[in-house]
LOLUMPA-208903 format. One record per residue (C-alpha): x, y, z; residue number from 1. Coordinates in steps of 0.5 Angstrom, whole numbers, plus 2048, in hexadecimal, padded with zeros to 3 digits. Each point is the difference from the previous one (the first is absolute). Layout:
BEGIN
X;Y;Z;NUM
...
END
This chain:
BEGIN
84F;96A;861;1
803;7F9;7FC;2
7FD;7F9;802;3
807;7FE;803;4
800;805;805;5
7FC;7FC;806;6
805;7FA;7FD;7
806;805;801;8
7FE;802;807;9
7FF;7F9;803;10
807;7FE;7FD;11
803;806;804;12
7FD;7FE;807;13
804;7FA;7FF;14
807;804;7FF;15
805;803;805;16
800;807;802;17
804;805;7FB;18
806;801;804;19
803;807;802;20
804;804;7FA;21
807;7FF;803;22
7FF;7F9;802;23
800;7FB;7FA;24
7FC;7FA;800;25
803;7F9;802;26
7FC;7FA;7FD;27
7FE;7FB;805;28
806;7FA;7FE;29
7FE;7FB;806;30
800;7F9;7FE;31
7FA;7FC;802;32
800;7FC;806;33
805;7FA;7FF;34
7FC;7FC;806;35
7FB;7FD;7FC;36
800;800;7F8;37
7F9;801;7FE;38
7FE;801;7F8;39
7FC;807;800;40
7FC;802;7F9;41
803;806;7FD;42
7FC;805;7FC;43
801;800;7F8;44
801;806;7FD;45
7FC;802;7FB;46
803;800;7F9;47
7FC;806;7FE;48
802;804;805;49
805;806;7FE;50
805;801;805;51
804;806;802;52
808;7FE;801;53
801;806;803;54
7FA;800;805;55
801;7F8;802;56
804;7FF;806;57
802;7F9;7FE;58
803;803;7FA;59
808;801;7FF;60
7FE;807;7FD;61
7FC;803;806;62
801;807;801;63
7FF;802;807;64
800;807;7FF;65
7FB;800;7FB;66
7FB;7FB;803;67
7FA;804;804;68
7FC;7FA;801;69
7FB;801;7FB;70
800;7FB;7FB;71
7FC;800;7FA;72
800;7F9;7FF;73
7FE;7FA;805;74
805;7FC;803;75
7FF;7F9;804;76
802;800;807;77
805;7FA;802;78
7FD;7FD;806;79
803;7FA;804;80
7FC;7FB;804;81
802;7FF;807;82
7FD;7FA;805;83
7FC;802;805;84
7FB;7FC;805;85
7FA;802;7FC;86
803;7FD;7F9;87
805;7FB;803;88
7FD;7FD;806;89
804;7F9;801;90
806;804;800;91
7FE;804;806;92
7FC;7FA;803;93
806;7FE;805;94
802;807;802;95
7F9;800;804;96
800;7F9;803;97
7FB;801;806;98
804;7FA;804;99
806;804;800;100
7FE;807;802;101
802;802;807;102
7FA;7FF;805;103
7FD;807;801;104
7FF;801;808;105
7F9;7FF;802;106
7FF;805;806;107
7FA;7FD;802;108
803;7F9;802;109
802;800;807;110
805;7FA;7FE;111
804;804;7FB;112
807;800;802;113
803;806;802;114
807;7FF;7FC;115
7FC;801;7F9;116
7FD;807;802;117
805;806;7FF;118
7FF;803;807;119
807;804;7FF;120
7FE;804;7FA;121
7F9;802;802;122
7FC;801;806;123
7FA;7FD;7FD;124
800;7F9;804;125
801;804;807;126
7FA;805;7FF;127
7FC;7FA;7FD;128
801;7FD;806;129
7FF;806;804;130
7FA;802;7FD;131
7FD;7F9;800;132
801;7FF;807;133
7FC;806;802;134
7FB;7FE;7FB;135
7FD;7FA;805;136
7FE;7FD;7FA;137
802;7F8;802;138
804;7FF;7F9;139
804;806;800;140
801;7FF;808;141
803;7F9;7FE;142
804;802;7FA;143
803;807;804;144
802;7FB;806;145
803;7FB;7FC;146
805;805;7FD;147
801;804;806;148
803;7FA;803;149
805;7FF;7FB;150
801;807;7FF;151
802;801;807;152
804;7FA;800;153
804;802;7FA;154
800;807;7FF;155
7FF;803;807;156
805;805;800;157
7FC;803;7FA;158
7F9;7FF;803;159
7FF;806;805;160
7FA;802;804;161
801;807;7FF;162
7FF;7FF;7F8;163
7F9;7FD;801;164
7FB;803;805;165
7FC;7FC;804;166
803;7FA;7FE;167
803;7FE;807;168
7F9;802;803;169
7FC;7FB;7FB;170
805;7FA;801;171
7FF;801;808;172
7F8;801;7FF;173
800;7F9;7FC;174
804;7FD;805;175
7FB;802;805;176
7FB;7FB;7FC;177
803;7FA;805;178
7FC;803;806;179
7FA;7FF;7FB;180
802;7F8;7FE;181
801;7FF;807;182
7FA;803;804;183
7FB;802;7FA;184
801;808;803;185
803;805;7FA;186
804;806;803;187
7FE;806;7FE;188
805;806;800;189
7FF;807;803;190
805;806;7FE;191
7FC;806;804;192
804;801;806;193
7F9;803;803;194
7FC;7FA;7FF;195
800;7FB;805;196
7FC;7FA;7FF;197
7FE;7FB;805;198
7FF;7FA;7FB;199
805;7FB;801;200
802;7FF;7F9;201
802;807;7FE;202
808;802;800;203
803;807;801;204
804;800;7FA;205
803;807;801;206
803;7FF;807;207
7FF;7F9;802;208
7FB;7FC;804;209
802;800;808;210
7FB;7FB;802;211
801;7FC;7FA;212
802;7FA;804;213
7F9;800;804;214
7FD;800;7F9;215
803;7FA;7FE;216
7FE;7FD;806;217
7F9;801;7FF;218
800;7FE;7F9;219
7FE;7F8;801;220
804;7FC;7FB;221
7FC;7FB;7FC;222
806;7FC;7FC;223
7FF;7F9;801;224
806;7FB;803;225
801;7FC;7FA;226
803;802;7F9;227
7FA;800;7FC;228
7FF;805;7FB;229
7FB;803;7FB;230
803;802;7FA;231
7FE;807;801;232
804;800;807;233
806;7FD;7FD;234
800;806;7FB;235
7FF;805;805;236
805;7FD;805;237
805;801;7F9;238
7FF;807;7FF;239
801;802;807;240
806;7FC;800;241
803;803;7FA;242
7FE;807;802;243
804;7FF;806;244
806;7FD;7FD;245
800;806;7FB;246
800;805;806;247
806;7FB;804;248
804;801;7F9;249
800;807;7FF;250
801;802;808;251
807;7FC;7FF;252
801;807;7FC;253
802;805;805;254
7FC;806;7FC;255
7FA;7FC;800;256
800;7FE;807;257
801;808;802;258
7FB;802;7FB;259
7FA;7FB;803;260
802;801;807;261
7FF;807;7FF;262
7FB;801;7FB;263
7FB;7FA;803;264
802;7FF;807;265
7F9;800;802;266
7FE;7FA;7FC;267
807;7FD;800;268
800;7FF;808;269
7F8;7FD;800;270
802;7FC;7F9;271
806;7FD;804;272
7FC;7FF;807;273
7FB;7FC;7FC;274
805;7FC;7FC;275
804;7FE;807;276
7FA;7FE;803;277
7FD;7FC;7FB;278
7FD;7F9;803;279
805;7FB;801;280
7FF;7FC;7FA;281
805;7FC;7FC;282
7FE;803;7F9;283
800;807;803;284
807;7FF;803;285
803;803;7FA;286
7FC;806;801;287
803;802;807;288
807;7FE;7FD;289
800;806;7FA;290
7FC;805;805;291
806;7FF;805;292
805;801;7FB;293
7FC;806;7FE;294
800;802;807;295
808;800;800;296
801;804;7FB;297
7FB;806;801;298
801;801;808;299
806;803;7FF;300
7FC;806;7FE;301
7FB;7FF;805;302
7FF;803;807;303
7FD;7FB;805;304
7FD;801;807;305
7FD;7FB;806;306
7FA;800;7FD;307
802;7FF;7F9;308
7FB;7FA;7FD;309
806;7FE;7FC;310
805;800;805;311
7FC;7FC;804;312
7FF;7FB;7FA;313
807;7FF;7FF;314
801;7FF;808;315
7FB;7FB;800;316
804;7FC;7FA;317
806;7FF;805;318
7FB;7FA;803;319
7FF;7FD;7F9;320
802;7F8;800;321
802;803;7F8;322
807;801;800;323
800;805;7FA;324
7FA;804;804;325
805;801;805;326
806;802;7FC;327
7FC;805;7FC;328
7FD;803;805;329
806;801;804;330
803;804;7FA;331
7FA;804;7FF;332
800;802;808;333
807;802;800;334
800;804;7F9;335
7FA;805;803;336
802;807;7FF;337
807;7FE;7FE;338
800;805;7FA;339
7FD;806;803;340
804;805;801;341
7FC;804;806;342
7FF;7F9;804;343
800;800;807;344
801;7F9;800;345
7FB;7FA;801;346
7FC;802;806;347
7FB;7FA;7FF;348
806;7FB;803;349
7FE;803;807;350
7F9;7FC;7FF;351
803;7F9;7FF;352
7FD;7FB;805;353
804;7FC;805;354
7FE;7FA;7FC;355
802;803;7F9;356
807;801;804;357
801;7F9;802;358
7FE;7FE;7F9;359
805;804;7FD;360
805;7FE;805;361
7FE;7F9;7FE;362
802;801;7F9;363
807;802;801;364
801;7F9;803;365
7FF;7FD;7F9;366
808;801;7FE;367
7FE;7FB;7FA;368
7FB;805;7FD;369
804;806;7FE;370
7FA;804;7FD;371
7FC;7FF;806;372
806;802;805;373
803;806;7FB;374
7F9;803;800;375
7FF;7FF;808;376
806;803;801;377
7FE;806;7FC;378
7FA;801;804;379
804;7FF;806;380
805;805;7FE;381
7FA;806;7FF;382
7FC;7FE;807;383
807;801;804;384
801;807;7FD;385
7FC;802;805;386
801;800;807;387
7F9;800;802;388
7FF;7F9;7FC;389
806;7FE;804;390
7FD;801;806;391
7FA;7FC;7FE;392
804;7FA;7FE;393
803;800;806;394
7FA;7FE;803;395
7FE;7FB;7FB;396
807;7FC;7FF;397
806;7FF;804;398
805;803;7FD;399
807;7FF;804;400
7FE;7F8;800;401
7FC;7FF;7F9;402
800;806;7FB;403
807;803;801;404
804;7F9;800;405
7FC;7FE;7FA;406
802;806;7FC;407
807;7FF;802;408
7FF;7F9;7FD;409
7FE;803;7FA;410
807;804;7FF;411
803;7FA;7FD;412
7FA;7FE;7FB;413
803;7FE;7F9;414
807;801;802;415
805;7FD;7FC;416
807;7FE;802;417
806;805;7FD;418
807;800;801;419
805;806;800;420
808;7FF;800;421
805;805;801;422
807;7FE;7FD;423
805;801;806;424
806;7FD;7FC;425
801;7FE;7F9;426
802;7FA;7FE;427
807;7FF;7FD;428
803;7FA;7FC;429
807;7FF;7FE;430
802;802;7F9;431
800;7FC;7FA;432
807;7FC;7FE;433
804;804;7FC;434
803;7FA;7FC;435
7FD;7FA;7FD;436
802;7FA;804;437
805;7FB;7FC;438
7FE;7FA;7FE;439
803;7FA;804;440
803;7FA;7FC;441
7FB;7FB;802;442
7FB;805;7FE;443
803;802;7F9;444
801;7F8;7FF;445
7F8;800;800;446
7FE;806;7FC;447
805;7FE;7FB;448
7FC;7F9;7FF;449
7FA;804;7FE;450
7FE;804;7F9;451
7FE;807;7FF;452
7FC;804;802;453
7FF;7FB;806;454
807;801;802;455
800;807;800;456
7F8;800;804;457
803;7FB;805;458
806;804;801;459
7FC;806;801;460
7FC;7FC;805;461
806;7FE;804;462
803;807;800;463
7FB;805;800;464
7F9;801;804;465
7FA;804;7FE;466
800;807;804;467
7FB;806;7FE;468
805;805;803;469
806;7FE;7FD;470
803;800;7F9;471
806;7FE;7FC;472
803;803;7FA;473
7FF;7FC;7F9;474
807;800;7FE;475
803;7FD;807;476
7FB;7FB;800;477
802;7FE;7F9;478
808;801;802;479
7FF;7FB;805;480
7FC;7FB;7FC;481
806;800;7FB;482
806;800;804;483
7FD;7F9;804;484
7FD;7FC;7F9;485
803;803;7FA;486
805;7FB;7FD;487
805;803;7FA;488
800;7F9;7FD;489
7F9;800;7FE;490
7FD;805;7FB;491
7FC;806;803;492
803;7FE;807;493
7FB;7FB;801;494
7FB;805;804;495
7FA;804;7FE;496
800;806;7FC;497
800;806;805;498
7F8;802;7FD;499
7FE;7F8;801;500
803;801;807;501
7FD;806;803;502
7F9;7FD;7FE;503
801;7F9;803;504
802;804;806;505
7F9;802;800;506
7FD;7F9;7FE;507
804;7FE;807;508
7FE;805;804;509
7F8;802;800;510
801;807;803;511
807;802;7FD;512
7FF;805;7FA;513
805;803;7FB;514
800;808;801;515
804;806;7FD;516
801;805;804;517
802;807;7FE;518
806;803;804;519
802;807;801;520
803;803;7F9;521
800;7FB;7FA;522
802;7FA;805;523
7FB;7FA;7FF;524
800;7FA;805;525
7FD;7F9;7FE;526
7FE;7FC;806;527
7FC;7FA;802;528
7FB;802;806;529
7FE;7FB;805;530
805;7FC;802;531
807;800;804;532
806;7FB;801;533
800;7FC;805;534
805;7FF;806;535
802;7F9;7FD;536
7FF;7FC;7FB;537
7FA;7FB;801;538
7FF;7F9;7FE;539
7FB;7FD;7FC;540
7FC;7FE;806;541
800;808;803;542
805;7FF;805;543
806;804;800;544
807;7FD;7FF;545
805;800;806;546
807;803;7FE;547
806;7FE;804;548
804;805;803;549
806;7FD;803;550
806;804;7FF;551
807;7FD;7FD;552
806;805;801;553
804;7FB;7FD;554
7FD;800;7F9;555
7FF;806;7FC;556
7F8;800;801;557
7FF;801;807;558
7F8;7FE;800;559
7FE;7F9;7FE;560
7F9;803;7FD;561
7FE;7F9;7FE;562
7F8;7FF;800;563
7FC;7FB;802;564
7F9;7FE;800;565
7FE;7FF;807;566
804;801;807;567
801;7F9;801;568
805;800;7F9;569
803;806;803;570
802;7FD;806;571
803;7FA;7FE;572
804;804;7FB;573
803;804;806;574
801;7FB;805;575
803;7FB;7FA;576
804;805;7FB;577
801;805;805;578
801;7FD;807;579
803;7FA;7FE;580
7FB;7FB;804;581
800;7F9;7FF;582
7F9;7FE;7FE;583
7FD;7FA;804;584
7FC;7FB;7FC;585
7F9;803;802;586
7FF;805;7FB;587
801;807;802;588
803;7FE;807;589
808;802;801;590
805;7FE;805;591
801;805;805;592
806;7FD;804;593
805;805;803;594
806;802;7FC;595
807;7FF;802;596
802;807;7FF;597
7FC;806;7FF;598
7FD;800;7F9;599
7F9;802;800;600
7FF;807;7FE;601
7FA;804;7FE;602
801;804;7F9;603
7F8;802;7FF;604
800;807;7FD;605
805;803;805;606
7FD;7FC;806;607
804;803;806;608
800;7F9;804;609
805;7FB;7FF;610
804;803;7FB;611
807;7FD;7FE;612
803;803;806;613
7FB;7FD;805;614
7FF;7FA;7FC;615
7FD;7FA;805;616
801;7F8;801;617
7F9;800;802;618
7FD;7FD;7FA;619
7F8;800;802;620
801;807;803;621
802;803;7F9;622
7FC;7FC;7FC;623
7F9;802;804;624
803;808;7FF;625
801;7FF;7F9;626
7F9;7FD;7FF;627
7FD;807;803;628
802;803;7FA;629
7FC;7FB;7FC;630
7F8;800;7FF;631
7FC;7FA;804;632
7FE;7FA;7FB;633
7FA;801;7FD;634
7FA;7FB;801;635
7FE;7FC;7FA;636
7F9;803;800;637
803;807;800;638
7FD;806;7FC;639
804;805;7FC;640
802;806;804;641
7FD;807;7FF;642
804;804;7FB;643
7FD;807;803;644
806;805;802;645
802;801;807;646
7FC;805;804;647
805;804;803;648
7FB;805;804;649
7F9;7FD;802;650
7FA;804;7FF;651
7FC;803;806;652
7F9;801;800;653
7FB;803;804;654
7F9;7FE;7FF;655
7F9;802;803;656
7FA;7FC;7FF;657
7F9;804;800;658
7F9;7FE;7FF;659
7FD;806;7FC;660
7F9;801;7FE;661
7FD;802;7FA;662
803;807;7FD;663
800;803;7F9;664
805;802;7FB;665
801;807;804;666
801;7FC;807;667
7F9;803;802;668
7FC;7FA;804;669
7FA;7FD;7FF;670
7FB;7FA;802;671
7FD;7FD;806;672
807;802;805;673
800;807;7FE;674
7F9;801;802;675
801;7FC;807;676
806;805;801;677
7FB;807;7FE;678
7FB;7FC;805;679
805;800;806;680
802;807;7FF;681
7F9;803;800;682
7FF;7FC;807;683
807;802;803;684
7FE;808;7FE;685
7F8;7FF;802;686
800;7FC;806;687
7FF;805;806;688
804;802;805;689
7FC;7FE;806;690
802;7FA;805;691
7FE;7F9;7FE;692
7FD;7FE;807;693
7FE;7F9;7FE;694
808;7FF;7FE;695
804;802;806;696
7FF;807;800;697
804;801;7F9;698
7FF;805;7FB;699
7FC;7FD;7FA;700
806;801;7FB;701
805;7FC;805;702
7FA;7FB;801;703
7FF;7FF;7F9;704
808;800;7FD;705
805;7FE;806;706
800;7F9;800;707
800;800;7F8;708
805;805;7FF;709
806;7FA;7FF;710
7FC;7FD;7FA;711
7FF;807;7FD;712
807;801;800;713
801;7F9;7FE;714
7FC;801;7F9;715
803;807;800;716
807;7FD;7FF;717
7FE;7FB;7FB;718
7FB;803;7FC;719
803;806;7FC;720
7F9;801;7FC;721
7FD;803;806;722
806;804;804;723
7FD;806;7FF;724
7F9;7FE;803;725
803;7FC;806;726
805;806;802;727
7FA;805;800;728
7FC;7FB;804;729
806;7FF;805;730
802;807;801;731
7F8;801;802;732
801;7FB;805;733
806;803;803;734
7FD;807;801;735
7FD;7FD;806;736
803;804;806;737
800;7FA;805;738
802;7FB;7FA;739
END
């Protein structure tokens, strides 16, 4: 073997693999990176090497089909230097700036914000919190509770108990540490139904502890009255509050409420009883509120009975001085068993004491507190469903004098006045004038003294008025304008061009619009919408001109038709020019002495009195008659009259006024008044048929409702929202044979 063999072997190790026979070799001609121009040392070829051009891939004489990759000569390999973090660290230093890198989540930091965790893409944080809470390690419990509060608040629709076994039980057991903080006694949980313990701190977590109220009373409370707390107490109380808050947030989802009430019902009952009966201390009030919120959601899926500790605890909350406790307790009591398909009603209502019923009635007097009032009526509705309960109520509260009048008074709670109108006859107005009023000489003289476009605007104001229901053709308006103001002696007629005039109409009247209406076929109509002609021309001050209608049969023009700005000027013209009366020294006065011959007549617009054949010598009488055709004189401070069209037929409307209580968009009633109507209906159905001996020997139904029937009928008439319920109530009342 020659000495050059090892060198050739190492050289071939750096070459490319030989291509297939039917695939030509294509050398890599990609240029070096242009981003950075670095000078790289190039290997120098030795002048003593005997290179074969046909075997050199870089040679123009290279033959692909004859090359086998087994050259007899050594070829230098061309290399290019590429910048890397190893040989050019300064180039890549800015890419790895530690201060600009995103902060990595520290799962062991309990105050690390939840928004930086990728919870939607992975369930790591969910499992981490779940297992950390079950571990019992203080740091892990703190981390778990902190993040569970945020998860339950932000993603409660994705966080369900069924996906995390024993999470609900662990949270409740953690919350029950409140007993240890208040008494120093820690609860123990027993899940064996056969095991019966007499120890006071043992709870039957499988079925619930029936004597838990006695156990709570037997455990002395050693919580100090002051608000001084140790660090350990504050930390433990915070964990309890967070555990209860997580439960409260999660049971707002119906699936979670159903799960915990079905699969942890025993522990849930004990948990609620303990939290509702915590010592009355301000720093524990939040715990009780959250527990009542939980009870409101879970009691829908739970049964109860008169000896149920949870029912008794909720009833005791009705006497609480805290309004929030009363409202939440009423809702929880009302919701018992409402979501159960096979439910025979809430039998625990039969155990309500006399004092509780009286307190429940007092709650119905709080009209300004709608929450308490509505919750009390919900409970009254359920209570009055049973005739036996009504029998008990008759011995506690005076129904005819106290309870029923109160329910009737609540039938108008929240009512709002409404009005309904029925049109019996539509209004008819006079049609708009078909002719544009002529311009009197007096008005034309004033208009000619103006320059355009003010002259055309003033003419429009004197002869037209805005009317949304009327219109006029543009050609008719333009022709009327030209006929009145065009002057052949002036270039262009002295008027505005048609386009500018139509534009000036819209400038004069704000609501006037030029429109094009495509009629049938190819007919096209150009109109001005929103204006109509006046019956007569108006003065600049907005008063109609007074036209003289005196007829003169001796002249070709049979009617005078002169116009005057005021009735006084018109009267002076008639008396002086037509009746030939002599004026007196006092302005506006005429001599009314009787004539020697019957010369005075009335020729006003075909008047039938004092014709030429029946002329009179009584000047004063004829003048007074002529004055009746002329409008009365206007006061100096008179306001311009209305330009509305004459009403030919008045609009006749029948109106009904109602006081409707709230109802939804479907017309279904809701609210306090609706619940009061349902309570009255239950009472009418459940009252006994026997005679009320204390009330005049009448039946109980007549005793309770006969004196209130007019008020019920009045509410029925004015409150349309409760018509259906009150109709049923009245029909039940009138079924009495002796009514």
